[in-house]
N, C-alpha and C positions, 0 to 999 in steps of 0.2 A: 255494841248490839245490847247487850245487856244494861249500860250506862244510859242509853235511849229511852229503851224500854222504862227502865225505872223512873226517868228524870218525866217523861210521859204521861206517866201512870197507868204502862200496856202492859196486858197481860203478856206471856212469855208466847213470842212466836207469831203474836198480833204486828211488829212490827215489820216485819218479814213480809206478811199479806200486805199492809201496806204501801212495802216496795214494790213487789208484783203488781199491785194494780194497777199505781200511778205507773208506771216503764206500763204496762199493757194497754192504759187507757193513751200512754206517751204514742206509743207503736200503732194504735188503733186510730187516733189524729194524723199520726204521719200519713198510714194508708188513704184516708179519707181523704187527703189535702192531696194528694198524690194522684190519686185513684180519678179524683174530683176535674182537677185541673184537666188531664187526660182526656176525659169524658168530654169537657164543658170546649175543648179543640177541638174534636171528632162533630159535636153538635152543632158550632158553630160553622164548622165546613160546611158538614150534611145541608142546614140551612139556608148556606149561601149557594152551596149546588143547586135545591128544589126552587130559591126565588128567581135563581138564573134561566134555568127554565120556563120558567111562569112568565116571562117578559119582561118582568117588574123593571120599575125606573131604578138604574143605578145605582144613583144618587141611595135611591128607601136603600136596598140592598148593603151599601158598606156604610150607614146608619143605623138601622135596625142590626148586622153581625155584628156590629161593633160594640150596640148598646146589651144585645142579648149575654156578647161575652162578660162584657163587665157585672150584669146579675147576677150570672152561674157563679162567675169567682168569690162575688161577695156572699152567696148562698153558701159556697164550700167549705170561704173560712169561717160561716157562724156555725157552719156543723159538725168542722175539727173542734173550734172553741168548745161546742157543749160537753164533744166528746172527753174532753180534758175536765170536764167536771164543774166548769163557771155556769153559774145559773143565771140563766137569758134574761132572765126578768129584770135584773140587778144588772146587767149587760147591758138590753135595749135601753135601758134607765140614760148608763152614764153614754150610750153610743147617741139616744138622742142629743143629751146636754149638749154632746163632745158636735155633734151635728152644726147644731148654732154656733157655736162656737168657728166650726172649719167652712160654716155656711160664708160667716162673714168676712171670715180671712178668704175664702177664695170668692168671693161676689161677683168678680170677671168668670172665674171658670161654670159658674151656673148663667151667668150672659150669654156665654158663648153656649152652653148646650139649648140654652131657650133659642140663640140665635139657627142653630142645624135645624131645628123643629119650623120656626121660618123661611129658611129657605127649602126644605121637602113641602111644606102647605104650600110655600106662595111660589114656590118654582121662577125668581128672576133670571136662573140657569142649571144647567143639570150636567151629569156628567159627558165630557166629550164638546163641552160647548167651550168656546175662543171668548174668553170674556178679558174686561180690562177693570181693576178694582184697586181701590189701597193702591194707586199712582205705577202696579205693574200688570204686565200680561199674561196671558196662557190660558192653554186649554185644561178645563177641569177633569184630573184626575181620579177624587176621589172624594165623598163628603162625609164626613167622619160626626162622633157627637159632639166635638168639640171644636174641632179643625177642618179646614178642605184645602185639597193640596190640589196643586195647577202646574204643570209642567212647560217651562217656556221651551221657545224656536230655540234655544242652545243649550236643552234638557241641561235646566237647572229646575231643580224642586222648591215651590214656591208652599210656604205652608199657615196661611192666614187663620185667624181664631176667627170662630164665627158668627162672635157677640157683632164687633166692627164693623166684621165682611156685609150682615143682614142690615144694618146700620149706615154703612155707605154707600155712596152712587157705584153705580156695574153697569157698565155698557157691554152688551153680549151682542157680538158681531156672529153670532150663528143664528141669530131667533128665527130672524127673516129666511126666506130661502133667495133671497135678491142681492147684492150689494152693488153700492157704484164707487166707481174709480174717476178719480181725480188725476190729470197731470196738463204741468204749467209750461211751456212755449214760448221764446222769446224771438222775435223774427227782428227781420230790418228795416224800417221804416219806407225802405221804395219797396216793397214785396208789395204784391196785391192778395186784401182779404177772404179775397173770393178763391183765390190760385189757393191762397193754405187751407180752406173750407174740401174745394172739391179732393186734395190729393188727401192729405187726412181723414176724410169721410170713407175715400175710398179703400185708404190703408186699412179702416179698421171695418171695415165689409170682408174683406180677406179672412178674417180669423173670425168663423163661425160661433167660438166661445162667445163676443161682443153678443147681449143680445140688441135688436134692431127695436126694440117695443121696452119700453119707453124708447125712441129712437136717440142717437146720442147728441149731443148739443154741444158746439165747436162754436165757439166766439171770444171776442176780445176783450180782454177783463182789465187794460188798462192800457192807453199810450204815456208811455213812459220815456225817457230821453233815452234808456237804450234800445227801445224798439217797442216796437206791438208787440203787447204781454197777450198771447190770447189759449185761452181755455177751452179742455176737453174734456168731455162728461163721459162715460157711457156706462152700462148697468153689465154686470154679470151676476151668473151663480154663485154663491157663497162658497163652493169650494174651491171653485178656479179664479179665487181674486187673487191672490198671491200671484200667482205662474206666470198671470193676463197682465198683472202691472207693469210689471220686467219684460215681458215679450213684448207686449204691442207697444211699449212705450220705444222697445228698439226697433219694431217697424215701423213705427213714426216715424224718428229722425234717419231712418236707413231712405224711409217713402223723400221722406222732402230733400235730401242731399240727392237722391237719384233726379228731383226734375226740378232743383236748380233753385231753393226756394234757400237764400243763407240764411242763419241765424246768428242773432245779434253777438256781437261782442261783448264780451265784459270788461 
């Protein structure tokens, strides 16, 4: 210790004071970081609960809470660095210069951030909507700063970057209250079209989930070598789409067989 004091021209006991001050600053910086990150979690959860009670859009809630968490963590890191004695003026200058380089390197990330804002402002979809985007279909579970999360029917989680998502084609299956269902059936040539229409029309009326306004459409789509290609179209409430598609299709097939209307053989 005496050698170090002599080397740096320090007075007796100054080295101990320097070490003590340095250790104190390091400990305080660690305390600031630990307590700061803990408070960040507490505040983020508190804001999340408050926003949910205020009926704020779920996508906006996830975006704001993730943004708040990131901003607070950056403030905690800056505070901890300041406690270590680093001059913030030069640090911020260095940070600004590094920010330009990082911004150029991570231009895609900035694009995703802008895309997230566009999604929240323009609202092409919201949390809970069933959408098709970037070749995949699923229900939106989260809209965060950089990414949007979709859950598929087989419970896979898809993570889409907001930039390409906001600039791509989006099919929103949930936005409208009703949705059309279509089936195609092929009957033998000899079957009377009026009989087909009567049987299928009666089958559609037995299921109350099938809306009668607009009226279901039952008509010949095409006359092929295989037989009469019949197209059936009807409207249902959006929430009933999946179940009605399969259950009413089965109902139509059973009704046609009961009425002895033969389907074409492939």
